[in-house]
Structure formats: C-alpha cells, structure tokens
C-alpha positions as CSV (number, residue, x, y, z in Angstrom):
1,M,54.9,57.9,166.9
2,T,58.3,57.7,167.9
3,T,60.7,55.1,166.7
4,S,63.9,53.3,168.3
5,I,66.3,50.8,166.9
6,N,66.2,47.5,168.8
7,S,69.3,45.7,168.2
8,R,67.9,42.4,169.7
9,Q,66.3,41.8,166.7
10,Q,67.8,41.5,163.6
11,E,67.9,39.0,160.8
12,P,70.6,38.6,157.8
13,I,69.6,40.1,154.5
14,A,71.1,40.3,151.0
15,N,74.5,42.2,150.9
16,D,75.5,41.4,154.3
17,E,72.9,44.6,155.5
18,I,70.9,44.1,158.7
19,V,67.0,45.1,158.8
20,L,66.4,46.9,162.1
21,Q,63.3,46.6,163.7
22,F,61.6,49.9,165.6
23,D,59.6,49.3,168.9
24,G,58.7,52.8,169.5
25,I,61.9,54.5,172.1
26,I,64.5,56.7,170.3
27,N,67.9,54.9,171.7
28,P,71.0,57.1,171.5
29,I,73.1,54.1,172.6
30,E,71.9,52.3,169.5
31,I,72.1,54.7,167.4
32,F,76.1,55.5,168.3
33,R,76.9,51.7,168.1
34,I,75.3,51.3,164.5
35,A,77.3,55.1,163.7
36,W,80.7,53.5,164.6
37,E,79.7,50.6,163.0
38,G,79.5,52.4,159.9
39,V,83.3,54.2,160.6
40,V,85.2,51.3,160.9
41,R,83.2,49.1,158.2
42,N,85.9,50.6,156.0
43,K,89.3,51.4,158.2
44,V,91.0,53.4,155.6
45,R,88.3,55.2,153.8
46,S,87.3,56.8,157.0
47,F,91.2,57.5,158.5
48,L,91.3,59.4,154.9
49,T,88.3,61.2,155.6
50,M,89.2,61.8,159.5
51,L,93.1,63.2,157.9
52,G,92.1,66.8,157.3
53,V,90.4,67.0,160.5
54,I,93.5,65.3,162.1
55,I,95.4,68.0,160.2
56,G,93.8,70.8,161.4
57,V,93.3,70.0,165.1
58,A,96.5,69.5,165.3
59,A,97.7,72.5,163.4
60,V,95.6,74.7,165.8
61,I,96.9,73.1,169.3
62,V,100.6,73.3,167.7
63,M,100.7,76.9,166.0
64,I,98.7,78.4,169.4
65,S,101.6,76.9,171.2
66,I,104.2,78.3,169.4
67,S,102.5,82.0,169.8
68,A,101.6,81.7,173.3
69,G,105.7,80.2,173.7
70,T,106.6,83.3,171.6
71,E,104.8,85.7,174.2
72,A,106.0,84.4,176.9
73,Q,109.4,84.3,175.8
74,I,109.0,88.3,174.6
75,A,108.1,89.1,178.3
76,A,110.2,86.7,180.1
77,Q,113.0,89.0,178.2
78,I,111.4,92.3,178.5
79,Q,111.0,91.5,182.2
80,G,114.9,90.5,182.6
81,L,115.6,94.0,181.6
82,G,114.6,95.2,185.4
83,S,112.1,95.2,187.8
84,N,109.1,98.1,186.9
85,L,111.0,100.2,184.9
86,V,110.2,103.4,182.4
87,F,112.3,103.5,179.4
88,I,113.2,107.0,178.0
89,Q,114.3,107.3,174.8
90,G,115.3,110.2,172.9
91,T,117.4,111.4,169.4
92,F,120.6,110.9,169.6
93,G,123.4,113.2,168.7
94,R,122.9,117.3,168.4
95,G,123.9,119.3,165.2
96,G,126.4,118.1,163.2
97,P,126.7,118.1,159.5
98,G,122.8,118.5,158.5
99,G,121.9,118.6,161.7
100,N,119.4,121.0,164.1
101,N,121.3,122.7,166.8
102,N,118.1,123.6,168.5
103,Q,116.9,120.0,168.8
104,P,116.9,119.0,172.5
105,T,118.4,115.3,172.7
106,L,118.6,113.4,176.2
107,V,121.7,113.9,178.1
108,Y,123.5,111.7,180.3
109,D,123.0,114.9,183.0
110,D,118.9,114.6,182.8
111,T,119.6,111.2,184.9
112,A,120.0,113.3,188.0
113,V,116.6,115.3,186.8
114,I,114.8,112.0,186.3
115,Q,116.1,110.3,189.8
116,D,114.9,113.3,192.1
117,I,111.5,112.5,191.1
118,N,109.4,110.9,193.8
119,G,108.7,107.7,192.7
120,V,111.8,106.7,191.0
121,V,114.5,104.7,192.9
122,G,116.7,104.6,190.7
123,T,118.0,105.6,187.1
124,A,120.6,104.1,184.7
125,V,122.0,104.8,181.1
126,E,123.9,102.9,179.2
127,Q,126.7,103.9,176.4
128,T,128.6,101.2,174.7
129,T,131.4,100.7,172.5
130,S,133.9,97.8,171.3
131,Q,137.6,97.9,172.4
132,T,140.1,95.3,172.4
133,V,141.5,94.4,176.5
134,Q,144.2,93.3,177.3
135,A,144.9,91.2,180.3
136,N,146.7,88.2,182.3
137,G,148.8,87.6,178.8
138,Q,145.4,87.4,177.0
139,T,143.9,89.3,174.1
140,L,140.4,89.7,173.4
141,T,139.3,92.2,170.5
142,E,135.9,93.6,169.9
143,V,134.9,93.4,173.2
144,S,131.6,95.0,174.6
145,I,132.4,98.3,177.0
146,V,129.2,99.4,178.7
147,G,129.7,103.1,180.4
148,T,126.8,103.4,183.2
149,T,125.6,104.6,186.7
150,S,126.1,103.5,190.1
151,D,122.4,102.2,189.7
152,F,123.3,99.9,187.5
153,P,123.1,96.5,189.4
154,S,119.8,97.3,191.1
155,V,118.0,98.7,187.8
156,R,119.0,96.0,185.5
157,Q,119.2,93.4,188.2
158,V,122.7,92.4,188.2
159,E,124.4,90.2,190.7
160,I,127.6,91.2,191.5
161,A,129.3,87.4,192.6
162,N,132.4,88.9,193.7
163,G,133.7,92.5,194.6
164,R,131.7,94.9,193.7
165,F,130.1,97.8,191.8
166,F,131.4,101.3,191.4
167,N,129.9,103.7,193.2
168,E,128.6,107.5,192.6
169,T,132.3,109.1,193.6
170,E,133.7,106.9,191.4
171,L,131.2,108.0,188.3
172,D,132.3,111.9,189.3
173,R,135.7,111.2,189.3
174,E,135.8,109.6,186.2
175,A,137.3,106.8,188.2
176,K,139.8,104.1,186.2
177,V,137.9,100.9,187.6
178,A,135.8,97.9,185.6
179,V,133.0,95.5,186.3
180,L,133.7,92.3,184.6
181,G,131.1,90.0,183.0
182,H,130.9,86.5,184.4
183,T,132.5,85.2,180.8
184,I,134.9,87.7,180.0
185,A,136.3,87.1,183.7
186,T,136.6,83.7,182.7
187,D,137.8,84.2,179.3
188,L,140.8,87.0,180.9
189,F,141.5,85.5,184.0
190,G,140.1,81.8,184.6
191,E,140.2,80.4,187.3
192,D,142.4,83.0,189.2
193,D,140.7,86.1,191.2
194,P,140.4,88.7,189.0
195,I,139.9,91.4,191.9
196,G,142.6,94.1,192.3
197,Q,144.0,93.1,188.6
198,T,144.7,95.5,185.9
199,L,143.5,95.4,182.3
200,I,144.1,97.3,179.1
201,I,141.2,98.6,177.4
202,G,142.3,100.6,174.3
203,T,145.4,102.4,175.5
204,T,143.3,102.9,178.9
205,Q,144.8,101.2,181.6
206,L,141.7,100.2,184.3
207,T,142.0,97.8,187.8
208,V,139.0,95.3,188.2
209,I,136.8,95.9,191.2
210,G,133.9,93.2,190.7
211,V,132.8,90.1,188.8
212,A,129.4,90.0,187.9
213,D,126.9,86.9,188.4
214,E,125.9,84.7,185.4
215,K,123.0,86.5,184.0
216,G,123.2,84.8,180.3
217,V,121.7,86.8,177.2
218,V,118.4,88.9,177.4
219,G,117.0,90.0,174.4
220,N,119.8,90.3,172.5
221,T,122.6,91.5,175.2
222,D,124.6,88.9,176.3
223,F,126.2,90.2,180.0
224,D,127.8,87.7,180.6
225,S,130.3,89.1,178.0
226,Q,130.4,92.4,178.8
227,I,132.9,95.0,180.8
228,Y,131.3,97.7,182.6
229,T,132.8,100.9,183.8
230,T,131.4,104.7,184.5
231,I,130.0,106.3,181.6
232,T,131.8,109.4,182.8
233,L,135.2,108.0,181.9
234,L,133.7,106.2,178.6
235,F,133.2,109.9,177.4
236,E,136.6,110.7,178.3
237,K,138.6,108.1,177.0
238,F,136.4,106.0,174.3
239,V,134.2,108.7,172.8
240,P,137.3,109.5,169.5
241,T,137.7,113.2,170.2
242,R,136.6,114.0,166.8
243,F,133.0,113.3,167.5
244,R,132.8,114.7,171.0
245,Q,131.9,118.2,169.7
246,F,129.2,116.4,168.5
247,V,128.3,114.0,170.7
248,G,129.5,115.4,173.6
249,N,127.5,113.6,176.8
250,N,124.2,112.3,174.9
251,V,122.8,109.2,175.4
252,R,120.0,107.2,173.7
253,L,118.1,105.3,176.3
254,I,117.7,106.1,180.2
255,Y,116.2,103.4,182.3
256,A,114.1,104.3,185.0
257,E,113.1,101.9,188.3
258,I,110.1,103.4,189.6
259,D,109.0,102.4,193.7
260,E,106.4,99.4,193.3
261,G,103.7,101.5,195.6
262,A,103.9,104.2,193.3
263,E,101.3,105.4,190.4
264,M,103.1,104.6,187.3
265,D,101.1,107.3,185.4
266,S,101.6,109.9,187.7
267,V,105.6,109.5,187.6
268,I,105.4,109.3,183.9
269,Q,103.8,112.4,183.8
270,Q,106.4,113.9,186.2
271,I,109.3,112.7,183.7
272,E,107.6,114.3,181.1
273,L,107.0,117.6,182.8
274,K,110.7,118.0,184.9
275,L,112.2,117.0,180.9
276,A,109.9,119.6,179.4
277,S,111.3,122.1,182.3
278,T,114.7,121.2,181.8
279,K,114.5,121.9,177.9
280,D,112.5,124.7,177.8
281,I,110.2,123.3,175.7
282,G,106.3,122.4,176.1
283,I,105.4,118.2,176.5
284,D,103.9,118.3,173.2
285,E,107.3,119.2,171.9
286,L,109.2,116.6,173.4
287,P,111.2,114.7,171.3
288,F,111.4,111.7,173.9
289,V,109.5,108.2,173.8
290,I,108.6,106.9,176.9
291,Q,107.3,103.5,177.6
292,T,106.7,101.5,180.6
293,Q,107.3,97.4,180.5
294,Q,103.8,96.6,179.8
295,D,103.6,99.1,176.6
296,I,106.9,97.3,174.9
297,I,105.3,94.0,176.3
298,D,101.7,94.8,174.6
299,T,103.3,96.1,171.3
300,Q,105.4,92.8,171.0
301,G,101.8,91.3,171.7
302,A,100.2,93.0,169.1
303,T,102.5,91.6,166.6
304,T,102.8,88.2,167.4
305,E,98.8,88.2,167.6
306,A,98.5,89.0,163.6
307,F,101.2,86.2,163.4
308,R,98.4,83.7,165.2
309,N,95.6,84.9,163.2
310,L,97.0,84.1,160.4
311,L,98.2,80.8,161.4
312,A,94.7,80.3,162.8
313,W,93.6,81.0,159.3
314,V,96.0,78.5,158.1
315,A,94.4,75.8,160.6
316,G,90.7,76.9,159.7
317,V,91.6,76.1,156.0
318,S,92.5,72.3,157.1
319,L,89.7,71.8,159.5
320,L,87.0,73.5,156.5
321,V,89.0,70.7,154.1
322,G,88.7,67.7,156.5
323,G,84.8,68.9,156.8
324,I,83.9,68.6,152.8
325,G,86.0,65.6,152.6
326,I,83.8,64.7,155.3
327,M,80.8,65.6,153.4
328,N,81.9,64.2,150.6
329,I,82.5,60.4,151.7
330,M,78.9,60.8,153.6
331,L,77.1,61.5,150.7
332,V,78.9,58.4,148.7
333,S,78.0,56.5,151.8
334,V,74.3,57.4,151.1
335,T,74.5,56.2,147.4
336,E,76.2,52.8,148.7
337,R,74.0,52.6,151.5
338,T,70.6,53.0,149.7
339,R,68.8,49.8,149.5
340,E,69.9,49.5,153.7
341,I,68.2,53.0,154.1
342,G,65.2,52.1,152.4
343,I,64.7,48.8,154.0
344,R,64.7,50.7,157.7
345,Q,62.4,52.9,156.5
346,S,59.6,49.7,155.5
347,V,60.7,48.4,158.9
348,G,59.2,51.7,160.6
349,A,62.6,54.1,160.5
350,T,61.4,57.8,160.1
351,P,63.2,60.4,158.4
352,T,64.1,61.4,161.5
353,D,65.9,57.8,162.8
354,I,68.0,58.3,159.3
355,R,68.7,61.8,159.2
356,L,69.7,61.2,163.0
357,Q,71.9,58.1,161.9
358,F,74.1,59.5,159.5
359,L,74.6,62.6,161.5
360,T,75.9,60.7,164.1
361,E,78.0,59.1,161.6
362,A,79.4,62.4,160.5
363,F,79.9,63.3,163.9
364,L,82.3,60.4,164.8
365,L,84.1,60.7,161.8
366,S,84.8,64.0,162.8
367,L,85.2,63.7,166.6
368,T,87.3,60.8,166.3
369,G,89.9,62.8,163.6
370,G,89.6,65.9,166.6
371,I,90.6,63.3,169.4
372,I,93.4,61.8,167.4
373,G,94.6,65.5,166.0
374,I,94.4,66.9,169.5
375,V,97.2,64.2,170.5
376,L,99.5,64.2,168.1
377,G,99.1,68.2,168.4
378,I,99.9,68.1,172.1
379,I,102.7,65.9,171.2
380,G,103.9,68.0,168.2
381,A,104.2,71.0,170.6
382,L,106.0,69.1,173.3
383,L,108.8,67.9,170.4
384,F,108.9,71.4,168.8
385,G,109.7,73.0,171.9
386,N,112.1,70.8,172.9
387,N,114.0,71.0,169.7
388,A,113.4,74.4,168.7
389,D,114.8,78.0,170.1
390,T,111.1,78.9,170.3
391,P,109.8,77.7,173.6
392,T,106.3,76.4,173.2
393,V,103.2,76.5,175.9
394,I,100.2,74.4,175.7
395,V,97.2,76.7,176.0
396,P,94.0,74.4,177.6
397,S,91.8,76.5,175.8
398,S,93.0,76.0,172.8
399,I,92.2,71.7,172.8
400,L,88.7,73.0,174.0
401,L,88.3,75.0,170.8
402,A,90.1,72.3,168.8
403,F,87.4,69.8,170.0
404,G,84.5,71.5,169.6
405,S,85.5,72.8,166.2
406,A,86.0,69.1,165.4
407,A,82.8,68.7,166.6
408,A,80.9,71.8,164.7
409,V,82.6,70.7,161.4
410,G,81.2,67.2,161.7
411,I,77.5,68.4,162.4
412,F,77.6,71.0,159.8
413,F,78.9,69.3,156.8
414,G,77.4,66.0,157.6
415,F,74.0,68.0,158.3
416,F,73.0,67.6,153.7
417,P,74.6,64.3,153.4
418,A,72.0,63.2,156.7
419,N,69.0,65.1,155.3
420,Q,69.4,63.2,151.8
421,A,69.5,60.0,153.1
422,A,66.4,61.1,155.4
423,Q,64.5,62.2,152.4
424,L,64.9,59.1,150.1
425,D,61.8,57.5,148.6
426,P,61.4,54.0,150.7
427,I,60.2,52.5,147.2
428,E,62.6,53.9,145.1
429,A,65.5,53.0,147.6
430,L,64.3,49.4,147.9
431,R,64.4,48.9,144.2
432,H,68.2,50.2,144.5
433,E,70.5,48.2,143.3
C-alpha cells in the first residue's frame, strides 16, 4: 500500500520533532516542503554544504565564458586580416652561409602568378622594416615601414580616408610615394593636411599621397602606426646592400583574396599547381604552407579547446568536492534524525517514503547551490569581461550544463545517505537518543 505525508495532521513531540500521518497517497508538494524545512533548519551548515557546488557551477560558467570569448576574439582578429583570404607562406632567404641555393622560395614575382589564377580577385605581399622618419619638423624613430602592392587596401580591408593608395604604375616604377596610417599622420602633421607633403624615411624622400582610415590593432599589428610604400621601392632603398644577394626579392607571406563564389579547395589546388610549375618541382615538394582563415581559426580553436578542457576538469573537481560535502552532511543528518525517522516509520512511512524524503533534501541542497552558482557565474563572467583584456561570451548551454551537473550531483551523492535512512530498523530508530 502506498502512503503519503499529510501536513494537516501533526502533533509536537520531544526534541521539537514532528509526527507525520500518512493516508495512502504520496504528495510531492509536501515532500518538497518538509525537505526545504530541513534545509533552512540549519542555514549556516546548509550554506557551507552548498559552497562546493556554488564554486563549481560558477567556475563552469566563468571558464566557458572566458574560453568562448577568447575564441571569438581570435576569430575576429583573423577575419580582420581581410575577407576570404588564403595565406601562402614560404621559406625566407635563398642560399647564404650554410644555405641551400637550390631551395625554392616564395618571391615577389609569385604574386603575379597567383593573381592570374581563376577565382583570385587580388593579391598582396608585405615586407616590413623599421626606419627613422622626419617630416614637418618632427622626428620619429623605429617606425614600421611596410612595402606592399596596389591591392593591399582591398585584400587587407584598409580604407583610405584621405587621398589615394598607390597604383600599379607607381609600383612598377618604384615611385617614391607613401600612404600614412591614421596615428602616424597625426603624429607627424597634427591637424595639417599631409597630402602632397614630403617626408624623409632613412635618407630617402617620399611624397605623401594618402592617409588610411583608422583600423586599430589586429592581432599584433597596429595598422595606424605604419607607413605604406611600394614593395619595389622597399627592396631598392631599404634592404641593406650586403643582404640583397641573399635576400633578393624573397617574401615570407603572400595574401590571396578569393572570390566568394569560387570553390576554395579548387583555387588552392590551382595555386599549388602554378607554384609547382613555376619552381619546376612537384606539388609534394613545395616548401610552402597554404592556409585559409578557417584553418587558422581551427588551429587556434584546438588550443583553446585544450585550455577549456583543463578548466572543465578544475570545475568538475569543485563539483565533486561539493557532492562529497552534501553526502557527508546528509549522513550526519540521518544520524541526528534517527528517532524522527523511527517515528515516521511507526505511523506508516515506507522505506521508499524515507528514501525519497532525504533524497529530495539532498537534491534541494545541490539545486539551491546550483542556482546561486549560476547567478554568481554570470556576474563573474560579466565583471571579468569588463575589467580584463580578454572578452567573455556567456554561453547558454554552459548554464544548462552547470544546472544539470548540480542536479546530478545532488541525486548521485544524496542517494547513499537516503538509502541508509530508508534501511533503519524502526524499533532501533525509536530507541535512539
């Protein structure tokens, strides 16, 4: 015969216990009410019991938020390099002391080869050096000078705010022209219009033809603090003569912008075939790495995933400790309430009733700790994102995961104490003092 707890039939007994009468139907609401009374009866002890669960749940939410924010930041930085890009990276330097003169390298002329491939809408190559710059009575040292190609604004998504970027004719003729980054233009010319002004880079005089719009820092590159000129002029004027015989017009990296309607894998295969043909080697012998933006994002994502898994283990240990704390306190509670259990059994409570009662109490301890942990986790993630360099992204699934984990901890670690309570002998329990 099934039984239920009837809250309307109670009478006080020794030690302020409550005798509950049973009339045949299990009442879930009454079970939850009595379990909640058990939780709030010792508020400080209950809070300390829940602390492990609170810390574990909050840690899950904060750590997943940090991981997701890091992944989003990395993806944004890589997308900020340009749109729909392929990166062709090769060895730098041919020959030289101890080098291999027959080793094919990536050179500036390869940009023309790649540009002719169907599906490639633009190519850009960059070579960087640091120089002293003088203009308008100002002198700046260690300024980053970027030699590049005419497709640079399109490929790298750099807008020109004033003037223009250099063209193919100026690139071929090694024209002494410069385009200033937003910050460098202000540092050199203040509020004056820099267009048409001259500046001296090293010992070479260049004419300013444009100023780039503000772009900020992408990855480790501050676009606003750079000066752009033709890569042909950089090879001629800013590569030391003693290195030219070794370096030549070698480049480290070529950016290729791919048409959005083109098949990426097919275009990459054509690039490999063209470069292999130009270098007179097989595709398998190409000493170049060809990657898409998604490849780089996936590589970085694998790193952050390993970090996220580590953090998940840390949070899991906190939940485990919290669960052990719940089991320990519930065992203590069973011992303290042995006489109460005996009285309930004597008035009709079955082992199932007793087991369900204590299991519900453990569940409420864990669930309450989980709810508090979720609130603290969301607040912690928001505070971290507002006060740290790394942004945070609150992932809804992490809240569900944390909530489900808290509930599972309560049920799992509460079952053993609840089962212990259900197996007490009624006569022995009534004799307990």
